[in-house]
C-alpha positions in Angstrom: 132.2 -68.8 61.3 134.0 -67.4 58.2 136.0 -64.2 58.2 134.1 -61.1 57.0 135.4 -57.8 55.8 133.6 -54.5 55.2 135.3 -51.6 53.5 133.7 -48.1 53.5 134.8 -44.7 52.3 133.7 -41.1 52.8 134.9 -38.6 50.3 133.6 -35.0 50.1 134.3 -32.4 47.5 135.9 -29.0 48.3 138.6 -30.4 50.5 136.2 -32.1 52.9 136.6 -35.6 54.4 138.5 -38.2 52.4 138.8 -41.2 54.6 138.2 -45.0 54.8 136.9 -47.4 57.5 137.4 -51.1 57.3 136.0 -53.7 59.7 137.4 -57.3 59.7 135.7 -60.0 61.9 137.6 -63.2 62.5 136.0 -65.4 65.1 135.9 -63.4 68.3 138.2 -60.7 67.1 137.1 -57.4 65.5 139.9 -55.4 63.7 139.2 -51.9 62.6 141.4 -50.0 60.2 140.8 -46.4 59.5 142.5 -43.3 58.1 143.0 -41.0 55.1 142.4 -42.7 51.8 145.7 -43.7 50.2 147.4 -44.4 53.6 147.8 -47.5 55.6 145.8 -46.0 58.4 145.6 -47.0 62.0 144.6 -50.5 63.3 142.8 -51.5 66.5 141.8 -55.0 67.5 139.2 -55.9 70.1 138.3 -59.4 71.4 134.8 -60.5 72.4 133.5 -63.5 74.5 131.8 -65.1 71.5 131.7 -64.8 67.7 128.1 -63.6 67.9 129.0 -60.7 70.1 131.9 -59.9 67.8 129.6 -59.8 64.8 127.1 -57.6 66.7 129.8 -55.2 67.7 131.1 -55.0 64.1 127.5 -54.4 62.8 127.1 -51.5 65.2 130.4 -49.9 64.1 129.4 -50.2 60.4 126.0 -48.8 61.1 127.4 -45.8 62.8 129.7 -45.0 59.8 126.9 -45.5 57.3 124.7 -43.0 59.1 127.6 -40.5 58.9 127.7 -40.8 55.1 130.2 -43.7 54.6 129.4 -46.0 51.7 130.8 -49.4 50.4 133.7 -48.9 48.1 136.6 -50.7 46.3 139.9 -50.0 48.0 142.4 -48.3 45.6 139.9 -46.7 43.3 140.2 -43.3 44.9 143.5 -41.6 45.1 145.1 -40.0 48.1 144.8 -36.2 48.7 147.8 -34.1 49.6 148.0 -33.1 53.3 147.2 -29.4 53.8 150.1 -27.2 54.7 149.8 -23.8 56.1 150.5 -21.2 53.4 152.2 -18.2 54.9 154.1 -15.3 53.4 156.9 -13.2 54.9 158.0 -9.8 53.7 161.1 -7.9 54.7 160.9 -5.8 57.8 160.4 -2.0 57.7 161.9 -1.6 61.2 164.9 0.7 61.4 166.8 -1.6 63.8 167.4 -5.3 64.3 166.4 -7.2 67.5 169.3 -8.3 69.8 169.4 -12.0 68.8 171.6 -14.1 71.1 171.5 -17.3 69.1 169.7 -18.8 66.2 169.1 -22.5 65.3 168.0 -23.3 61.8 165.9 -26.5 61.6 165.7 -26.7 57.9 162.0 -26.2 57.3 159.3 -23.7 58.2 158.6 -24.0 61.9 155.3 -23.5 63.9 155.8 -25.5 67.1 157.4 -24.0 70.1 157.5 -24.7 73.8 159.8 -23.0 76.3 160.2 -24.2 79.9 162.8 -23.7 82.7 165.0 -26.6 81.4 165.0 -26.4 77.6 163.5 -25.0 74.4 161.4 -27.2 72.0 160.9 -26.5 68.3 159.0 -28.5 65.7 158.9 -27.9 61.9 156.9 -28.9 58.9 159.3 -31.8 58.0 158.3 -33.6 61.2 161.5 -32.7 63.1 161.4 -31.8 66.8 164.6 -30.5 68.5 165.3 -29.7 72.1 167.8 -26.9 72.7 169.3 -25.6 75.9 168.8 -22.0 76.9 172.4 -21.4 76.1 172.0 -22.6 72.5 173.1 -26.2 72.5 171.1 -28.8 70.6 170.2 -31.7 73.1 168.0 -34.1 71.2 166.1 -34.7 68.0 162.8 -36.5 67.4 161.5 -37.5 64.0 157.7 -37.7 63.6 155.8 -39.1 60.6 154.5 -35.8 59.4 154.6 -32.0 59.9 154.5 -30.6 63.4 151.9 -27.9 63.7 152.2 -27.1 67.4 153.9 -28.2 70.7 152.0 -28.0 74.0 152.8 -28.9 77.6 150.7 -30.3 80.4 152.8 -30.3 83.5 155.7 -32.8 82.8 154.2 -34.1 79.5 155.0 -32.6 76.1 152.8 -33.2 73.1 153.2 -32.6 69.4 150.2 -32.2 67.1 151.0 -33.3 63.6 149.6 -33.2 60.0 148.6 -36.9 60.2 145.9 -36.1 62.8 147.9 -37.7 65.6 149.2 -36.2 68.8 152.5 -37.6 70.0 153.8 -37.8 73.6 157.4 -36.7 73.6 157.9 -37.0 77.4 159.8 -40.2 77.4 162.8 -41.4 75.4 160.8 -42.7 72.5 157.7 -40.8 71.3 154.4 -42.6 71.0 150.9 -41.8 69.7 148.9 -40.5 72.7 145.8 -39.3 70.9 144.4 -40.3 67.5 142.1 -37.4 66.7 141.1 -38.4 63.2 143.1 -38.7 60.0 140.9 -36.1 58.2 141.0 -33.5 61.0 143.5 -30.8 59.9 144.9 -29.7 63.3 145.7 -26.0 63.5 146.3 -25.8 67.2 146.1 -27.7 70.5 145.9 -27.2 74.2 145.8 -29.7 76.9 144.9 -29.6 80.6 145.1 -32.5 83.0 145.1 -35.0 80.2 142.1 -33.6 78.4 143.0 -32.5 74.8 141.4 -29.6 73.0 141.8 -29.4 69.2 141.2 -26.4 66.9 141.0 -27.2 63.2 141.0 -25.8 59.7 137.2 -25.9 59.4 136.7 -23.8 62.6 135.8 -26.8 64.7 136.7 -27.4 68.4 137.0 -31.1 69.5 137.6 -32.2 73.1 139.0 -35.6 73.8 139.6 -37.2 77.3 142.5 -39.1 78.8 141.2 -42.4 77.3 141.5 -40.9 73.8 137.7 -40.8 73.6 135.5 -38.1 72.2 133.8 -35.8 74.8 132.2 -32.9 72.9 132.7 -30.8 69.8 131.5 -27.4 68.6 131.4 -25.7 65.2 132.4 -22.0 65.6 131.0 -19.0 64.0 134.0 -18.8 61.6 136.5 -21.1 59.9 140.3 -21.5 60.2 140.5 -21.9 64.0 144.1 -21.1 64.8 143.7 -20.6 68.5 142.6 -22.7 71.5 143.6 -22.0 75.1 142.3 -23.7 78.2 142.2 -22.9 81.9 140.1 -24.0 84.9 137.2 -21.7 83.9 136.8 -22.1 80.1 138.1 -23.1 76.7 138.9 -20.1 74.6 138.5 -20.8 70.8 139.8 -18.2 68.3 138.7 -18.4 64.6 137.5 -16.4 61.6 134.6 -15.0 63.5 136.4 -13.9 66.7 136.9 -15.7 70.1 134.3 -17.9 71.8 134.6 -19.1 75.4 133.0 -22.5 76.2 132.4 -24.3 79.5 135.0 -27.1 80.0 132.4 -29.6 80.9 129.9 -30.0 78.1 130.9 -27.1 75.9 128.1 -24.6 76.7 128.9 -21.1 75.3 129.9 -18.6 78.0 130.6 -15.6 75.7 131.5 -14.7 72.1 133.4 -11.6 71.0 133.9 -10.5 67.4 137.5 -9.4 67.2 138.9 -6.9 64.7 139.7 -9.4 62.0 140.2 -13.2 61.9 142.2 -14.7 64.8 145.6 -16.1 63.7 147.2 -16.8 67.1 146.2 -16.8 70.8 147.9 -16.4 74.1 146.6 -16.4 77.7 147.5 -15.1 81.1 145.6 -15.5 84.4 142.8 -13.0 83.7 143.1 -12.3 80.0 143.3 -14.0 76.6 145.1 -12.3 73.6 144.1 -12.7 70.0 146.4 -11.7 67.1 144.5 -11.0 63.9 144.8 -10.5 60.2 143.7 -6.8 60.7 147.1 -5.9 62.2 146.2 -6.0 65.8 146.4 -8.0 69.0 143.4 -7.6 71.2 143.3 -8.4 75.0 140.0 -9.9 76.1 138.7 -10.4 79.7 138.3 -14.1 80.5 135.3 -13.3 82.6 133.3 -11.2 80.2 134.9 -11.4 76.8 135.1 -7.6 76.6 138.1 -6.1 74.8 140.3 -4.4 77.4 143.1 -3.2 75.1 144.2 -3.2 71.4 147.8 -3.3 70.3 148.3 -2.0 66.8 150.9 -3.4 64.4 151.9 -2.5 60.9 151.1 -5.8 59.2 149.1 -9.0 59.7 149.8 -10.5 63.2 151.1 -14.1 63.0 151.9 -14.5 66.7 151.7 -12.9 70.1 152.8 -13.5 73.8 152.9 -11.7 77.0 155.2 -11.4 80.1 153.7 -12.7 83.4 150.6 -10.7 84.2 150.6 -9.0 80.8 152.9 -6.2 81.8 154.5 -6.4 78.3 152.7 -7.7 75.2 154.7 -9.0 72.2 153.7 -9.5 68.6 155.2 -10.9 65.4 153.9 -9.8 62.1 154.0 -11.0 58.4 156.8 -8.5 57.6 159.5 -10.0 59.8 159.1 -7.6 62.6 158.6 -8.1 66.4 156.9 -5.6 68.7 156.6 -4.8 72.4 153.7 -2.9 74.0 152.8 -1.7 77.4 149.7 -3.2 79.0 147.6 -0.2 78.0 148.5 -0.6 74.3 151.3 1.9 74.0 153.9 0.7 71.5 157.3 0.6 73.1 159.4 -0.7 70.2 159.5 -2.4 66.8 162.5 -4.3 65.6 163.4 -6.6 62.7 163.8 -10.3 63.5 166.8 -10.5 61.2 165.3 -13.4 59.3 161.7 -14.4 58.7 158.4 -13.8 60.4 157.6 -15.2 63.8 154.9 -17.8 63.4 154.9 -18.6 67.2 156.6 -17.1 70.2 157.0 -17.3 74.0 158.6 -15.1 76.7 160.6 -16.3 79.6 163.0 -14.5 82.0 163.5 -11.4 79.8 164.1 -13.4 76.7 161.7 -13.7 73.7 161.8 -17.0 71.8 160.6 -17.1 68.2 160.1 -19.8 65.5 160.0 -18.4 62.0 159.1 -18.8 58.4 162.7 -19.6 57.6 162.6 -22.5 60.1 164.7 -20.9 62.8 164.4 -21.0 66.6 165.6 -17.6 67.7 166.5 -16.3 71.2 166.1 -12.5 71.6 167.4 -10.6 74.6 164.3 -8.6 75.6 165.8 -6.9 78.6 165.4 -3.1 78.6 169.2 -2.6 78.3 169.6 -4.9 75.3 166.6 -3.3 73.6 167.9 0.2 74.2 171.2 -0.7 72.7 169.6 -2.4 69.7 167.5 0.7 69.0 170.7 2.7 69.0 172.3 0.2 66.5 174.3 -2.0 68.8 173.5 -5.7 68.8 175.4 -8.8 69.9 176.9 -11.2 67.3 174.3 -13.9 67.1 175.6 -17.4 67.6 174.7 -19.8 64.7 173.8 -23.0 66.6 174.8 -26.2 64.9 173.3 -29.6 65.4 175.9 -32.3 66.4 176.4 -34.9 63.6 176.2 -37.7 66.1 173.0 -36.5 67.8 170.7 -39.5 68.2 167.3 -39.3 66.5 164.2 -40.8 68.3 161.3 -42.0 66.3 157.8 -43.2 67.4 157.8 -46.7 68.9 155.6 -49.2 67.1 156.3 -51.9 69.7 157.7 -51.9 73.2 160.7 -53.7 74.7 160.1 -56.7 76.9 161.4 -57.5 80.4 161.0 -60.6 82.5 161.2 -58.9 85.9 160.0 -55.7 87.4 162.9 -53.2 87.9 163.2 -51.4 91.2 160.7 -48.7 91.5 158.7 -49.9 88.4 154.9 -49.9 88.4 152.9 -52.8 86.8 149.8 -52.0 84.8 147.4 -54.5 83.2 145.2 -54.3 80.1 141.7 -55.6 80.5 138.5 -55.7 78.5 135.6 -53.5 79.6 132.8 -54.2 77.2 134.1 -53.5 73.7 137.0 -51.3 75.0 140.5 -52.1 76.3 141.3 -50.3 79.6 144.4 -50.2 81.8 144.7 -50.5 85.6 147.5 -50.7 88.1 148.1 -54.0 89.8 151.1 -52.9 91.9 150.4 -52.2 95.6 149.7 -48.7 96.9 147.5 -47.5 94.0 143.7 -47.3 93.5 142.8 -50.3 91.3 139.5 -48.7 90.3 141.3 -45.8 88.5 142.1 -46.3 84.8 145.5 -45.4 83.4 146.2 -43.2 80.4 148.2 -45.4 78.1 149.0 -45.7 74.4 146.1 -47.3 72.7 148.0 -49.0 69.8 150.0 -51.2 72.1 147.1 -52.4 74.4 146.5 -56.1 74.3 143.9 -57.7 76.6 145.5 -59.6 79.5 149.0 -58.2 78.9 151.0 -56.5 81.6 153.4 -53.6 81.3 156.0 -52.0 83.5 156.3 -48.2 83.6 158.9 -46.0 85.3 156.2 -44.0 87.3 152.6 -43.0 87.4 151.0 -39.7 88.6 147.5 -39.2 89.8 145.5 -36.7 87.8 142.7 -34.6 89.3 140.2 -36.3 87.0 140.5 -39.6 88.8 143.0 -41.5 86.6 146.7 -42.1 86.4 149.2 -40.8 83.9 152.3 -42.8 82.8 155.7 -41.2 83.0 158.9 -42.6 81.5 159.6 -45.8 79.6 157.0 -48.5 78.9 158.0 -52.1 78.7 156.0 -55.4 78.2 156.2 -57.8 81.1 156.7 -61.4 79.9 
């Protein structure tokens, strides 16, 4: 049976979809290539028992795309569109004093992504650079991703970076790899992840939920556009957008409540019983997770770009468009306002009496937020901030396109096998001591039917699947 190729495109006006979908059938193999028009896109190949079944599967794929508006096209006739970048402004602070900055690390480009844990600090910028920095201000590692990093999120041990190319990368092992392929035309604004289930808020106000197999679960279109906020816990998914905050049931996405906030939501934070929404109307609002009712409002002097809270919400912090950072009591009383000393805080986190900011000038900043340090700063006494430098010999880790091979299973290694389940490739553990009926979350682009891989460790997830931890190698 001769090789067949079908090439389709969907291009919408006004900044809408601009993507292609190509299906190549060669004998029993079906290769799908898809992505933004003007890029190489992503490639997946699936094998079928017979050429007839391969042709039938390809026809179904093509039919699905045509029903969504794709049409036959000639590759190369449409030009690529530029990737959307967040356009933000930053004015000088009007605060009378400067925050007590302990150290500052300049990444070289505007930075949105931040994650702070007990071991280290993570920062990701619009150039695609992700750095890890110790709490003492020493640069530990650098990752280089294909496109701008919009956010960094953690799910237990695993760290993920959402990027402008519509891909979410796992940074938990030595070499990053593509863990979720959302869609090349989805402009990611924010992510959250819980127990391997990914939640994506996008530029058009949409919310998309993807499971551990990188497969679509459900999606909702919000009452507003520009969805900058998504937070998830056991009871709900909290989605902040131009029309306020909406809470959805984790399973199925039924609406639980919707609250119109004072202004469009530009950032979100959560604690055990509350969610916090920073808005373009100069406030942070605290909403009850149970009811959606506004419990407190924290007034700032400019558009709020970011917010955070100490455990339990005893203190609430905000960063505005005028390079200032604020602290409030739980009831909304403003306790202090200080200048960041350089740029507006686009994201922030609080840990152990320190406030960490990433800013419009591309810096990761560590602020001493203890009462003594703040009192001294308001009196005009601040420490000399350390200007952290990146070591010239610091190794740079880039996404792995292929994995290394080994001929034997190292001590402690776990063997997983790729197998076909209908038209999909799944992973299962063949080492003893694990449930062979459970699938394994595994990078899709390196799956090959019949192949075996060795991983450093796997962890059981509450959803009834295993998650890989550490290095992945092909067993030959």
